[in-house]
N, C-alpha and C positions, 0 to 999 in steps of 0.2 A: 435336136440340138447337140446331144452327146449320145454315144452308142451304148451307154451303160443302163442297167435297170435300177441300181441303187447307188447311193452315195454314203460314205462314212466320213463324218467330220471329226478330226482330232483337234480339240480346243472348241467344242461345239457350243460352249456357253458364252463366247465372246460376241459382242453386239453386231459386228460385221459378219461373222460366220452365221449368226442366227437369220439374218436377212436372206442369205443364200439357201439355208435350210428351208425357210418358208417358201421361197421361190420354187425350189424343186419339188417340195410337197404339192404345191398348186399345179405342177405340171404332171403329176401322177407318179413321180418316182418314190421308191421307198428310201427313207432317210433315217440313219442312226448316227451315234457318235459318243465321244467321250469328253467329259470335262473334269477338272480337278475337284470342284465343289458345287453343291447344288445352289441355286439362287432363284429369285422370283423369274428371272428369264427362262432358266432351264425348266422350272415348273410349267411355265406357259408353253414352251416348246413341246414338252411331253404331252400335254393336254391337247395339243394340235396334231400329234402323230409322230414325233420324233422319238426314237427309242434310244435312251441315254444310259451310259454307265458312268460311275464315278470312281472306278478303279482301273488301273492300267492293265490289268490281267487280260491277255488276248483270248482267254476262254470266255470272256463276257461279250465278245463281238458276235452278234446275231448271225445265224446260219445263212441268211440271204445276203450278208456282206462278206462271205468267206471264199467267193469264187472270183478269181482276178479277171476273168472274162466279162463279169457282169457288174462289177463294183468299181467305182472311181473313189480313191481316197483324197480328201482335201485337208490340209492342215494349215495352221497359222504359224508364222516364224516364232511366235512366243513359246511354242512347245519345244522343250529340249530334245535334241537329236536322239538321246538315248532312251526316250520314251518307249516303254515295252510294247505297246500296242502298234505304234508307228514302226518300230523295228520289225515286228512280226510281219506287217503288211509289205515292207521292203524286201524281207527275206523270202517272201512267198510270191514274188513276181507281179504284185499289184502296181497299177499306174498311180503314183503319188504325186500330187501337185499342190502348189500353194494356192491359198484362197484367191490371190490376185489373178492367177491363171484362169480360174473359173469365171471370175468377173470380166476378164478379157474376152472370153468366149461370148458372154452376154452382149458386150459392146459390139462385137462383130455381127451380131444378128438383130441390131437395133440402131436408132439414131441416138447417140448417148450424149447427154449433157454431163460433163465431168468437171467437178469442182475440186481444185487442188489449192494448197497453201499451208504455210506453217500454222496459221490459225484462221478461223472463220469458215472453214469448208463444211463443217456440220451444219451451222446455222444457214448458210447460203444454199447449200443443196437442199435442206429441208423446206426452206422458203420456196424454192423453184418447184419442188415436188407438190407442195400445197397449192401454189398458183395453178399448176397444170391440172390438179384434182378439181379445184374450184371452176376452172375454165371449161372443164368437161373433156379436154385433151387427154388427161390421164397419162400415167407412165408406170413402168416397173421401177420402183425407187429403192435403192440400196443405200441405207443412211447409217451414219455413226452415232446416232442418238435416237431415243424413242420419242416420237412426236407426240406431244400432248393432245393435239387434235384427234389423233387416231389410236393412241395407245400402242404403237408398233414403230419399229424402225424399217418397215418394209411395206411399200404399197404396191399393189398388184393391178395390172390391167391386161385383159386377154386380147384387146384390139388395138392398143395404142402403139405406134411405131417407135415410141421414145422410151429411153431409160434415163434415170437419174442416178448418178454414181458419185459417192464421196471418194475422191481419188487421193489415196494415202501415199505419201512419199517414203514412209518408213520401209527399209529394206528394198527401196526402189519399186515398191508394188505397182506404183501408177505407170510404170513402163509396159505393162502388160495390156493397157487399154487402147482402145481405138476411138478416140472422142470425135463426135460430130461437131460439138461445141465445148471448148475447153475454157474454164475460168481460173485465173490464178489470183488469189486474194492477197498473198503475202509470201515473202521468201526470206524472212529472218532465220538465220542459221539455227538448226535443231538437229537432233539425231546425229550428233558428231561422233558417236560411237560407232555408227555405221559408215559415215561419210569422211570422217577425219578432219576435213577442212571446210571452210565457207565455199571456197572455190568449187570444190567437188559437189557440194549441195546445190549450188547455183547451176552448175553444168546438168545436174540431174533434172532440174526444172526445164532447162533449155531443151534437153533431149525429149521431154514430155510434149513440148510444143511441136516437135517434128512428127508426132504420131497422129496429129489431127488429119482426118480424111480429107481428100480433095473435096472443095465445095463446102467445107466446114467453116468454122470461125473461131478466133482466139479472142478472149476479153481479159485484159491484164490491168491491174491496179496501177495507177500512175506512181512514178517515183521509185519503183522497185529496182534492185540491183540485178537486173536480168536482161540478157540479150536474147529475145526469142528467136527461134529458127523455124517458123512454120513453112511448110511446102508451098510452092506456087499455087495460087487459086484459092488459099485459105485467107479469108478476110480477117483483118486485125483491128480491134477496138481497144480504147482504154476507159476506165471508169475511176471515179474517185468522190470524196466528199464534195469538194469544191471545184474540181477540174477533171478534164477527161471528155470523151465523147458522150459518156453517160455520167451525170452528176446532179447533185441536189442544189436547189435554190429556195429561197423564201422559207427557210426552216423557222417553224414556230414550236416553241416549248412552253408548257404551262398546264396546271390542273392534272398533272399526271399524264399528259399526252404529248406526243411528238408528231407534228404534221409537217410535210414538205412537198415540194414539187420536184419532179424529175425531168431534167432536160436530156433529150435523146437527139441523135443526129437528124431526126425526122419530125419531132414534135415535142411538146412539153406536157407531161401528164400531171395535173394539178391534184392537190389535196390527198396525198398519200398519208394515210394515219397508220402509225405502227401498233400492232397488237401487243408487242413487247416493247415499250417505250424506253429504250436506253439508247444512248448516243451511238454507240458502235453499230447498232443495227440500221442506222441510216445507210452506211456504206454497204452492209450485208444485203440490205434490200435492193439497193441499186444494182449490185452484181447479180442477184437472182432475177430481178425484173429485166436487166439487160439481156440475159440469156434467153429469157422467155420471149422478149420482144423480137428476137431473131428468129424464133419459129413462129412468128405472127400471132402471139397471144393477145387477146383483146384487152384494151387498156382498163376498162371497167371491171373485168375479171381480175386483173392484177391489183387493182384498187380494193376490191372486196377481200381478196385473199390476204393482202398485207394487214388489213384491219382485223381479220379473224384469226391470224396466225398466232398460236399460243406458245410456240417455241418447242424446243426439244427439252427433255428432262435433263436437269444438271447444266443447262445453258441459261444462266441468269434466271433461275427458277425461284420464285417466291415461295417460301414455306410458311411465312407469317407476315401479316400486314394489318396491324391493329389500326383502328380509326383514330383520328386526332393527331395533333402536331407532336404529342409525346408518345404515340403509340409504338410498341416494340415492333421491330422489322428483322426478318431473317431471310436472307437470300443466299442461294447455293449456285456455284458455278464450276465448270469443269477446268477452268484455266490451269495450265501446268507449264507454260512458257512465260519468261518474265514480261514480254509485251502484252501477252493475254492478261497476266495478273494486274499489270498497270492499268490497262483498259478497263478491267472489271472494277478495280478499286475507284478509278476516276469516274466511272458511270455511276456508282453508288453515291459518290460525293456530290455529283451533278443532281441526282434525285433528292438527296437529303442534306443540303448545305446547312452548316452550323450544327449538326448533331454528331455526337461522339460515334466514331466507326470503329469497331472491333473486327479483326480479321483472324480466322482460324485457318491455317494453311498446312497441307500435307504435301511436301516435296515428292516428286515422282522421278524415280531413277537416280542412282548414285552418280552416273556420268553426267547427267543434265544438272544435277546440284553442284557438282565439281566445276563444270564449264561455265556456269551462269550464276554462282553464288553472289557476286557483287551486283548483278542485274536484279536478282530476286530481292536482295536487301534493299536496293534503291526503290523498288516498286512498293514493298511492304512499308517502307518508311513514310509513305503517303497516308497511312492509317494512324489512328490515335492509339490503338492498342493491338499487339500481335501475339497470337499463340501459334507456336509451331508444334507439329507432331513429328515423330521420327520419319525418316525417309521411307516411302513405299518402293520396295525393290523391284517389283514386277519380274522382268526376265533376268535380272542382274544379280550377281554375287556382291557382297560388300567390297568396298574400296577403302584400304586403311586411311584413317584421318578424315574421311568424308562422312559427315553427320550433319544433322540440322543445325548444329552449333555454329558451323562455318557461315551460315546465313544469319543466325540470330546475333552473332557478335558484331555484325556490320549494320544491323537495323538501327535507325537513328531515332525512332519514336521512343517516348519515355517509358511506356509500359510494354514489357516484352518478356516472354517466358516460354519454356517448353514443357509440355505435358505428354505423357505416354497416352496411347489409345485407351489402355485399361483404366487410367486415372482421369481421363478428360472429363467425364460426366460429373464425377464427384468434385473435381477441381473447379469447374465453372459454377458450381452451386454458390461459391463464395463471391462471385464477380456480379456485376449488374450491367448488362448490356442494354445499349439503346438500339443501334443498328448493328446487326451482326452479319458478316459475310463469311461463308465457308467455301474454301477453294482447294482444288487438287483433283487429279485423275486417278488417285488410288482407291483404297476401300473406306476413305472418309465418308463415302455415301452410306455406308452401313450405320454410322452413328447419327445420321441426321434426325431421325424420329426422336431419339433421346435428347439430342441437343435442343430441338424445337420444343420438346415438353419441358425442359428446364427453363428455357426462356420465358415460356408462358407463366411459370411459377414466380419469376422474379418480379419484385415490386417496382413500381414506376418512381 
């Protein structure tokens, strides 16, 4: 597939990079890399055979990755350009490519099901990968979340012709792909630090549709502000909750379950039961099953897969679910866009009507907070109690005047406050949660075990 013997990943601890590292390890390549800090994921990668360093010093690069003829260097856009190791590779004549370029190589050598969208792409791609695993078709799946069914964000098949790709629009990464089937779940503006305007963001998705290979297919959510431009010979379908070529009917909710029938252009698949029974997963399941239906996946296999799908970690993941009407509940979700946040809060309300809902939210990126402060506040106002953490900067430097305060001051619910990460655990000891939702794409995940422990201590 590539002419190198080894690969070096700069930013190796990222969830998307980890999937590629595991893929190339399985193909017999030597794999090494750098990440800023150790984590559970980097520990797992090291146990699997990835040699990792947590210091930028080029002297720590292994000997087998020091020859430009034999080593390909892969980096993520989140790594600063002045990174010492990355600079050393560039100065010494190595081929240095973005992660998206390598994913593109994978799609060129397989029939790729690529899932794109502002939100929903991790869950839909994970569902599709699970369907293909259950059906026996299999795939090489590169996912943006760790699937709880498998304990990994990467699924391997040595004989399947298919790959499943989470197609990321950040930095226009998905323009490197060659989809066989492309699914677009949503196009709500995001990453405006990269795109500048909503028009440029939508144009990026339109260009993505041009990359679908002849004989392939495009599946688009109904009602999007998007004018697709697929090549001649590419079939186009729509999907939605209540409308589209693929849609749900006869939705039944109760007893902690959601069951529905899915209408397709060819038949109706009855009694689809969701393993993760939240409302937004009706649409997610339809998107995943539509893509799998186009590669002739058996309906019974899809039904079985949806019932056994446990979800990706940090995608509406239950941490605590005590018995009884007054039992404590803690749910964690990766939502970091206002529409995702609104959907997450609404889903919890749907599951637990009449109960006090508290939300702990860590905003992600200064630019996103600046651009969508009003929308974040509107979504959070659906809760009974809101606790904000300081903004998680990720790849960004602070922007003067942009803090979590600009969200908090616009939140309309009666109980609202900001706590530092350092004081969060001691501060929530004074509160009494009923249903708690933790949300955000930053390092809030590191606090979840302690938060859950405190919740269990609180009296009913």
